[in-house]
C-alpha positions as CSV (number, residue, x, y, z in Angstrom):
1,M,31.3,67.9,-38.2
2,R,31.2,67.0,-34.5
3,I,34.2,69.3,-33.7
4,T,33.6,73.0,-34.3
5,K,36.0,75.8,-35.1
6,E,35.5,77.2,-31.6
7,Q,36.5,73.9,-30.0
8,V,39.7,73.7,-32.1
9,E,40.6,77.2,-31.1
10,G,40.0,76.3,-27.4
11,A,42.1,73.2,-27.8
12,L,45.0,75.1,-29.3
13,K,45.0,77.5,-26.4
14,L,45.6,74.5,-24.1
15,F,48.8,73.9,-25.9
16,G,49.9,77.5,-26.2
17,L,49.4,77.7,-30.0
18,E,47.6,80.2,-32.2
19,F,46.9,79.7,-35.9
20,Q,45.2,82.0,-38.5
21,D,41.4,81.7,-39.1
22,A,41.9,80.3,-42.6
23,E,44.3,77.7,-41.3
24,I,41.9,76.6,-38.7
25,D,39.1,76.3,-41.3
26,L,41.4,73.9,-43.3
27,M,42.1,71.9,-40.1
28,L,38.5,71.2,-39.3
29,R,37.8,68.3,-41.8
30,R,41.1,66.5,-40.8
31,V,40.4,67.0,-37.1
32,N,37.0,65.4,-37.5
33,Q,38.3,62.6,-39.6
34,S,40.9,61.9,-37.0
35,L,38.3,61.6,-34.3
36,S,36.7,58.7,-36.2
37,T,40.2,57.1,-36.5
38,Y,40.8,57.4,-32.7
39,E,37.4,55.8,-32.0
40,G,38.2,53.0,-34.3
41,I,41.5,52.1,-32.7
42,R,39.9,52.2,-29.2
43,K,37.8,49.3,-30.3
44,I,40.8,47.1,-30.9
45,E,41.7,45.1,-27.8
46,V,45.3,45.6,-26.8
47,P,46.5,43.3,-24.1
48,Y,48.3,45.0,-21.2
49,G,51.5,43.1,-22.0
50,T,51.8,44.5,-25.5
51,E,55.0,46.4,-26.1
52,L,55.5,49.5,-28.1
53,A,56.7,49.1,-31.7
54,I,59.5,51.6,-30.9
55,T,62.3,50.9,-28.4
56,F,64.6,53.1,-26.3
57,H,68.2,52.0,-25.9
58,P,70.5,53.8,-23.4
59,G,73.8,55.2,-24.5
60,L,74.9,56.8,-27.7
61,P,73.9,55.5,-31.2
62,D,77.4,54.1,-31.9
63,R,77.6,52.1,-28.7
64,V,78.1,48.4,-29.3
65,P,77.7,45.6,-26.7
66,A,80.8,44.9,-24.7
67,K,82.6,41.7,-25.8
68,G,84.4,39.0,-24.0
69,P,83.5,36.5,-21.3
70,Q,81.7,37.5,-18.1
71,R,83.9,38.3,-15.1
72,F,81.8,37.1,-12.2
73,E,83.8,36.3,-9.0
74,P,81.5,36.4,-6.0
75,T,83.0,35.9,-2.5
76,V,80.3,33.5,-1.2
77,A,81.9,30.8,0.9
78,K,81.5,27.2,-0.2
79,S,81.3,25.8,3.3
80,A,79.7,27.1,6.5
81,G,79.8,26.6,10.2
82,K,76.9,25.5,12.4
83,A,73.5,27.1,12.2
84,P,72.4,29.1,15.3
85,A,70.2,27.2,17.8
86,N,67.4,29.7,17.1
87,L,66.8,29.6,13.4
88,E,65.1,33.1,13.6
89,D,68.6,34.5,14.3
90,L,69.2,34.0,10.5
91,A,66.3,36.4,9.6
92,F,68.5,39.4,8.8
93,W,71.5,37.5,7.3
94,P,72.3,38.4,3.7
95,V,72.1,35.8,1.0
96,S,75.8,35.7,0.8
97,E,75.9,34.2,4.3
98,L,72.7,32.2,4.1
99,A,73.8,30.4,0.9
100,P,76.7,28.5,2.5
101,L,74.4,27.2,5.2
102,V,71.9,25.9,2.7
103,R,74.6,24.5,0.4
104,S,76.3,22.6,3.2
105,R,72.8,21.5,4.5
106,A,73.6,23.0,7.9
107,V,70.1,24.6,7.3
108,S,67.5,23.2,5.0
109,S,65.6,25.4,2.6
110,T,62.4,24.1,4.1
111,A,63.4,25.2,7.6
112,L,64.5,28.6,6.3
113,T,61.3,29.0,4.3
114,R,59.1,28.1,7.3
115,M,61.0,30.6,9.5
116,Y,60.4,33.4,7.0
117,L,56.8,32.4,6.5
118,E,56.1,32.6,10.2
119,R,57.8,36.0,10.4
120,M,55.8,37.2,7.5
121,K,52.6,36.1,9.2
122,K,53.6,37.8,12.4
123,Y,55.0,41.1,11.3
124,S,53.5,41.9,7.8
125,P,50.0,42.8,9.1
126,K,51.3,46.0,10.7
127,L,53.7,46.7,7.9
128,L,51.0,45.9,5.2
129,S,53.9,44.6,3.0
130,V,52.4,41.4,1.6
131,V,49.5,40.9,-0.9
132,T,49.6,37.1,-1.3
133,L,51.5,34.6,0.8
134,T,52.4,31.6,-1.4
135,E,52.9,29.2,1.5
136,E,52.0,25.8,0.0
137,A,53.9,26.5,-3.2
138,A,56.9,27.8,-1.3
139,L,57.2,24.7,0.8
140,R,57.0,22.5,-2.3
141,Q,59.8,24.5,-3.9
142,A,61.9,24.4,-0.7
143,A,61.5,20.6,-0.5
144,A,62.5,20.2,-4.1
145,A,65.6,22.4,-3.4
146,D,66.5,20.3,-0.4
147,A,66.2,17.1,-2.5
148,E,68.4,18.5,-5.3
149,I,71.1,19.7,-2.9
150,K,71.1,16.4,-1.1
151,Q,71.7,14.7,-4.5
152,G,74.6,17.0,-5.2
153,H,72.8,19.2,-7.7
154,Y,73.6,22.7,-6.3
155,R,72.4,25.5,-8.7
156,G,74.2,28.4,-7.0
157,P,73.9,30.9,-4.2
158,L,70.2,31.5,-4.7
159,H,69.3,27.8,-4.5
160,G,66.8,27.3,-1.7
161,I,66.7,31.0,-0.6
162,P,63.2,32.3,0.0
163,F,62.3,35.6,-1.9
164,G,59.4,37.9,-2.6
165,V,58.5,39.9,-5.7
166,K,56.7,43.2,-6.2
167,D,53.1,42.4,-7.1
168,L,53.5,43.6,-10.7
169,F,55.5,40.5,-11.8
170,D,53.3,37.8,-13.4
171,T,53.3,34.5,-11.5
172,K,51.4,31.6,-13.1
173,G,48.2,30.8,-11.3
174,I,49.0,33.3,-8.5
175,L,47.2,36.7,-8.1
176,T,49.1,39.6,-9.5
177,T,47.1,42.7,-8.6
178,W,49.4,45.6,-9.4
179,G,48.3,47.0,-6.0
180,A,45.1,48.4,-7.6
181,E,41.4,47.9,-7.1
182,P,40.5,47.1,-10.8
183,F,43.0,44.2,-10.9
184,Q,42.5,42.6,-7.5
185,Q,41.4,39.3,-9.1
186,R,43.9,39.3,-11.9
187,T,45.6,35.9,-12.2
188,P,48.2,35.4,-15.0
189,D,48.8,32.2,-16.9
190,A,52.5,32.5,-17.2
191,D,55.5,33.7,-15.2
192,A,57.5,36.9,-15.8
193,T,60.9,36.3,-17.3
194,C,62.7,37.4,-14.1
195,V,60.5,35.1,-11.9
196,E,61.2,32.2,-14.3
197,R,65.0,32.9,-14.1
198,L,64.9,33.0,-10.3
199,Y,63.1,29.6,-10.3
200,K,65.8,28.3,-12.6
201,A,68.4,29.5,-10.0
202,G,66.5,27.5,-7.4
203,A,65.1,30.4,-5.4
204,V,61.9,29.9,-3.5
205,L,59.0,32.3,-4.1
206,M,57.1,32.8,-0.8
207,A,55.2,36.1,-1.3
208,K,53.8,38.6,-3.7
209,L,54.7,41.9,-2.0
210,S,52.7,45.1,-1.8
211,M,53.2,48.0,-4.2
212,G,51.8,51.5,-4.6
213,A,48.7,51.2,-6.9
214,L,49.9,51.0,-10.5
215,A,53.5,51.7,-9.4
216,M,53.1,55.0,-7.5
217,G,53.9,55.6,-3.9
218,D,53.2,53.2,-1.0
219,Q,49.4,53.3,-1.0
220,W,47.6,50.3,-2.3
221,F,44.1,48.8,-2.1
222,R,44.5,47.7,1.6
223,G,46.3,50.8,2.8
224,Q,49.8,52.2,3.2
225,T,52.9,50.0,3.4
226,K,55.0,51.1,6.4
227,S,58.7,51.4,6.8
228,P,60.0,49.0,9.6
229,W,62.0,52.0,10.9
230,P,59.6,54.4,12.8
231,T,60.8,57.7,14.1
232,E,61.9,57.8,17.7
233,A,58.4,59.2,18.6
234,G,56.7,56.5,16.7
235,K,58.8,53.8,18.3
236,A,58.0,55.2,21.8
237,K,54.3,54.9,20.9
238,G,54.8,51.4,19.5
239,E,53.6,52.2,16.0
240,Y,55.0,52.6,12.5
241,D,54.6,56.2,11.7
242,R,56.4,56.4,8.4
243,G,55.4,55.1,4.9
244,S,57.9,53.0,3.1
245,S,57.8,55.4,0.1
246,G,58.2,54.5,-3.6
247,S,56.1,51.8,-5.3
248,S,58.5,48.9,-4.5
249,A,57.2,49.5,-0.9
250,G,56.6,45.9,0.2
251,S,59.8,44.7,-1.4
252,A,61.9,47.1,0.6
253,A,59.9,46.9,3.9
254,S,59.9,43.0,3.8
255,T,63.6,42.8,3.1
256,A,64.5,45.4,5.8
257,A,62.3,43.6,8.3
258,G,63.9,40.2,7.7
259,L,60.7,38.6,6.2
260,V,62.3,37.4,3.0
261,G,65.8,36.5,1.9
262,F,65.7,39.2,-0.9
263,A,63.1,40.8,-3.1
264,L,62.6,42.2,-6.6
265,G,61.4,45.7,-7.3
266,T,61.0,48.1,-10.2
267,E,61.9,51.7,-10.8
268,T,60.5,54.2,-13.3
269,L,61.2,57.3,-11.4
270,G,62.6,56.4,-7.9
271,S,60.7,53.3,-6.9
272,I,63.8,51.3,-6.0
273,V,65.9,54.2,-4.7
274,S,63.2,55.8,-2.6
275,P,61.9,52.8,-0.7
276,S,65.4,51.5,-0.2
277,T,66.2,54.9,1.3
278,A,63.2,54.9,3.6
279,C,63.6,51.2,4.7
280,G,67.4,51.1,4.9
281,T,68.0,48.3,2.3
282,V,70.6,48.0,-0.4
283,G,68.7,48.7,-3.7
284,L,70.1,48.3,-7.2
285,R,68.5,50.1,-10.1
286,P,70.2,48.4,-13.0
287,T,70.8,50.0,-16.4
288,Y,67.6,50.4,-18.5
289,G,67.4,47.3,-20.7
290,R,69.6,45.1,-18.4
291,V,66.7,43.0,-17.3
292,S,63.7,41.8,-19.4
293,R,60.4,43.5,-18.5
294,H,58.5,40.6,-20.1
295,G,55.6,39.7,-17.8
296,A,56.0,42.8,-15.7
297,M,53.3,45.5,-15.5
298,A,54.2,48.4,-17.9
299,L,54.0,51.9,-16.6
300,S,56.5,53.5,-19.0
301,W,57.9,51.3,-21.7
302,T,60.9,53.5,-22.2
303,M,61.7,54.0,-18.5
304,D,60.8,50.9,-16.5
305,K,63.7,49.0,-14.9
306,I,63.8,45.8,-12.8
307,G,66.3,45.3,-9.9
308,P,67.0,43.6,-6.6
309,I,66.4,44.9,-3.1
310,C,68.6,43.2,-0.6
311,R,70.4,43.4,2.8
312,G,73.9,43.3,1.4
313,V,75.7,44.7,-1.6
314,E,77.0,41.4,-2.9
315,D,73.4,40.0,-2.7
316,C,72.4,42.6,-5.4
317,A,75.1,41.2,-7.6
318,L,74.0,37.6,-7.1
319,V,70.4,38.4,-7.9
320,L,71.2,40.6,-10.9
321,N,73.4,37.8,-12.3
322,A,70.5,35.4,-12.2
323,I,68.0,37.6,-14.0
324,Y,69.8,39.8,-16.5
325,G,70.2,39.4,-20.3
326,P,68.0,38.9,-23.4
327,D,65.1,36.6,-23.3
328,G,63.7,36.8,-26.9
329,H,60.7,38.9,-25.7
330,D,61.8,42.3,-24.6
331,R,63.5,44.0,-27.5
332,S,65.1,46.7,-25.3
333,V,67.4,44.3,-23.4
334,G,71.1,44.5,-24.2
335,A,73.6,41.7,-24.5
336,D,76.4,43.1,-22.5
337,P,77.9,40.8,-19.8
338,F,77.5,41.7,-16.2
339,H,80.9,41.9,-14.5
340,W,81.2,41.5,-10.7
341,E,84.7,41.8,-9.3
342,P,84.5,42.4,-5.5
343,R,88.2,42.1,-5.1
344,K,89.0,44.7,-7.9
345,P,91.5,47.2,-6.5
346,L,89.7,50.4,-5.7
347,K,92.6,52.5,-7.0
348,S,91.8,51.2,-10.5
349,L,88.4,53.0,-10.3
350,R,87.9,56.6,-11.2
351,V,85.4,57.9,-8.7
352,G,83.8,61.3,-8.7
353,V,81.7,62.9,-6.0
354,L,79.1,65.7,-6.4
355,Q,80.7,67.5,-3.5
356,K,78.6,70.6,-3.7
357,D,75.5,68.6,-2.7
358,F,77.3,67.3,0.4
359,D,78.7,70.8,1.2
360,S,75.2,72.5,0.9
361,M,73.8,70.5,3.8
362,Q,73.1,72.7,6.8
363,A,75.3,72.2,9.8
364,G,73.9,69.7,12.2
365,D,73.5,66.0,12.8
366,R,72.6,65.2,9.2
367,K,75.7,66.9,7.8
368,K,77.8,65.0,10.4
369,I,76.4,61.7,9.1
370,Y,77.4,62.5,5.5
371,D,80.8,64.0,6.4
372,Q,81.5,60.8,8.2
373,A,80.3,58.7,5.2
374,L,82.7,60.5,2.9
375,A,85.5,60.1,5.4
376,D,84.7,56.3,5.7
377,L,84.9,56.0,1.9
378,K,88.2,57.7,1.9
379,N,89.6,55.6,4.7
380,A,88.4,52.5,2.8
381,G,90.6,53.4,-0.1
382,V,88.2,55.2,-2.4
383,V,89.9,58.2,-4.0
384,M,87.2,60.7,-4.9
385,T,87.5,63.8,-7.1
386,P,84.9,66.6,-6.9
387,V,82.8,66.9,-10.0
388,E,79.9,69.1,-11.1
389,Y,76.9,68.5,-13.3
390,K,74.3,71.1,-14.1
391,E,71.0,70.1,-15.7
392,D,70.0,72.9,-18.1
393,L,67.6,71.0,-20.5
394,A,63.9,71.5,-20.2
395,S,62.0,69.1,-18.0
396,I,60.7,66.2,-20.0
397,R,59.3,64.2,-17.1
398,F,55.9,64.2,-18.8
399,L,57.2,61.4,-21.0
400,L,56.3,59.1,-18.0
401,D,52.9,60.7,-17.6
402,A,52.1,60.2,-21.3
403,E,53.2,56.6,-21.4
404,G,51.5,55.8,-18.1
405,A,48.3,57.3,-19.4
406,A,48.5,55.2,-22.6
407,A,49.2,52.0,-20.5
408,F,46.1,52.6,-18.5
409,D,43.9,54.3,-21.0
410,D,41.3,51.6,-20.9
411,I,40.5,52.0,-17.2
412,T,40.6,55.8,-17.6
413,R,37.9,55.7,-20.3
414,D,35.7,53.1,-18.7
415,G,35.9,54.8,-15.3
416,A,37.5,51.9,-13.3
417,V,40.3,54.3,-12.4
418,R,37.8,56.0,-10.1
419,T,38.0,53.0,-7.8
420,L,41.6,53.7,-6.8
421,R,42.1,54.8,-3.2
422,M,44.1,57.9,-4.1
423,Q,42.2,60.5,-6.1
424,G,44.1,63.7,-5.4
425,A,45.6,66.2,-7.9
426,G,48.9,64.4,-7.9
427,D,47.5,60.8,-8.1
428,W,47.2,58.6,-11.1
429,P,43.5,59.2,-12.0
430,N,44.0,62.9,-12.5
431,T,47.4,62.3,-14.1
432,F,46.0,59.8,-16.6
433,R,43.1,62.1,-17.5
434,S,45.3,65.3,-17.7
435,S,47.9,63.4,-19.9
436,R,45.2,62.8,-22.5
437,L,45.9,66.4,-23.4
438,I,49.6,65.9,-24.1
439,P,50.1,66.4,-27.9
440,A,51.9,63.6,-29.7
441,V,54.1,66.2,-31.3
442,E,55.3,67.4,-27.9
443,Y,55.9,63.8,-26.7
444,I,58.1,63.1,-29.7
445,R,59.9,66.4,-29.3
446,A,60.6,65.5,-25.7
447,Q,62.0,62.2,-26.8
448,R,64.3,64.0,-29.1
449,I,65.4,66.3,-26.2
450,R,66.0,63.0,-24.3
451,S,68.6,62.1,-27.0
452,L,70.4,65.4,-26.3
453,L,70.2,64.6,-22.5
454,V,71.7,61.2,-23.1
455,E,74.5,62.7,-25.2
456,K,75.2,65.3,-22.5
457,F,75.2,62.8,-19.6
458,E,77.3,60.3,-21.5
459,K,79.9,63.0,-22.0
460,F,79.8,63.8,-18.2
461,M,80.2,60.1,-17.3
462,A,83.0,59.4,-19.8
463,D,85.8,60.1,-17.2
464,W,84.2,58.3,-14.3
465,D,83.4,54.7,-13.3
466,A,81.2,55.8,-10.4
467,I,79.8,59.0,-8.9
468,V,79.1,59.4,-5.2
469,L,75.7,61.0,-4.6
470,A,74.0,62.7,-1.7
471,P,70.3,62.3,-1.3
472,N,69.7,65.9,-2.5
473,N,71.6,65.4,-5.8
474,G,68.8,66.3,-8.1
475,L,69.7,63.6,-10.7
476,L,66.9,61.2,-10.1
477,T,64.8,62.3,-13.1
478,T,67.9,62.7,-15.3
479,T,69.4,59.3,-14.6
480,N,66.0,57.5,-14.9
481,L,65.7,59.1,-18.4
482,T,69.2,58.3,-19.4
483,G,69.0,54.8,-18.0
484,N,72.1,54.8,-15.8
485,P,72.4,52.3,-12.9
486,Q,72.4,53.4,-9.3
487,V,73.1,51.7,-6.0
488,V,71.6,53.0,-2.7
489,M,72.4,51.9,0.9
490,K,72.1,53.3,4.4
491,C,74.9,55.3,5.9
492,G,73.6,56.3,9.3
493,F,70.4,57.2,11.3
494,L,68.7,60.5,12.2
495,N,65.9,60.4,14.7
496,G,65.7,56.7,14.3
497,V,65.3,57.0,10.5
498,P,67.9,55.5,8.0
499,Q,69.9,57.9,5.9
500,A,71.2,56.9,2.5
501,I,74.1,57.4,0.2
502,S,74.2,56.4,-3.5
503,F,76.6,55.4,-6.2
504,L,75.9,56.1,-9.8
505,G,77.5,54.1,-12.7
506,K,77.9,54.1,-16.5
507,I,75.5,52.5,-18.9
508,Y,75.7,48.6,-18.5
509,D,78.3,48.9,-15.7
510,E,76.6,48.0,-12.5
511,G,79.8,46.4,-11.3
512,S,81.8,49.6,-10.6
513,P,79.2,51.4,-8.4
514,L,78.6,48.0,-6.6
515,R,82.3,47.7,-6.0
516,V,82.5,51.2,-4.4
517,A,79.3,50.4,-2.4
518,L,80.9,47.1,-1.1
519,A,84.0,49.0,0.0
520,Y,81.7,51.3,2.1
521,E,79.8,48.4,3.5
522,Q,83.0,46.6,4.5
523,A,84.3,49.8,6.2
524,T,81.2,50.5,8.2
525,E,78.7,48.7,10.5
526,W,75.5,50.2,9.3
527,H,74.5,47.0,7.3
528,K,74.5,45.1,10.6
529,R,71.9,47.4,12.2
530,N,68.3,46.0,11.8
531,P,64.9,47.3,13.0
532,E,63.2,46.1,16.1
533,L,59.9,45.0,14.8
534,L,56.5,45.7,16.3
535,A,54.2,42.6,16.5
């Protein structure tokens, strides 16, 4: 027997357990037999894209997909005026305003793509926001879009619009590195579902954008992706002195800097919300299971979500509309229609606000920003009712650690994880190794507690179509576990740095928080304020 009684006793102490001597004696043979089983399954090659045989579905067990036709009524104009003399003046325009120009052929997709490509070459080196520039392919796609539009075949508002994707989405024949040293030469042979669907919508892929290595933070194998909004001190020195935060770092930085028309990101525990906050973009974390994860790097099979990062609220609706829904690959994806009704009367929405979080801010400039944001929402016609939610269930965040460790167990055991830039106590290498000691029994118990959490949160959300959140709301882990959608957008600036406000929605109802966010956008001017880039 390779495992001794003393070793079993030591292992039990790691888990806070104590059994009787006779019981441990009985355990020994089974523990040793299990070791051989584990060694056997490690010899089986499991491709990175292989899904779990079990699936998480948000909502309560009796929930059925919503029925009826989709209500999708975007306000994108069908015609447009003249394009500006300097095409670069379009760099910060939202898709909802670029689309009419492309549709009417006032601006060609080729010209728009060339403009963004040149800006990417000029500004991304300091931001470190791009991994691979797909220039030749982008210009071919743009030329094809121009030809189709000229022939009267217009596919919709994304047709001819240049975009970028986080470098964890597979793109056929194009490097997809996951931001990590062990995968720098990884080239997939097929496109991720969401990339495929954006191609079908006529969008033009121009860049694979940087991401924190294996979807953590903003550090990748070439360095740290920066926010295009430095502090006042950094601006005075002519340098970017802030990271873009969250693993969808390049997607948020590139969109905020006007280097792409829009981008795709992912969130497991804040990676759309966090970089959108740091970079001042509009980020939409859709409901878990709204968008297929097929062809996207898995970090946590039961928590990963795919969503748009844009410069306007309606842009997020346009992009989500193009990529959502079942694809026959990802069994977690629901069939509910996505409703977008930008003219829906605000008085028909039940909107709550976690008022205590806003009230708890210390007096000063920051509090003034958020007091004004709530006042602007009220003046826009949003009727808010103070609500409270207290999280009293034990923390089960380690579900993410366990699944991430399983996803990258091969490079943990063969030592390749040691090549990652970040090797601190809170970084992936240590997390993957430490998570090897999470017992399967505790993981399953935590998933059962997650069911209780979902039930509790569904009860809380039952009376509300949207909840207004302050940045210090404390619900990031909870809502990433329950799978609820969230919209984040800027609401002011402090020391040159964007501040953000969020809107939370019900399961499979992104439309309501987007509608409240649109009301705020239309009532304020923050979306028109863009960074002055450092070349």
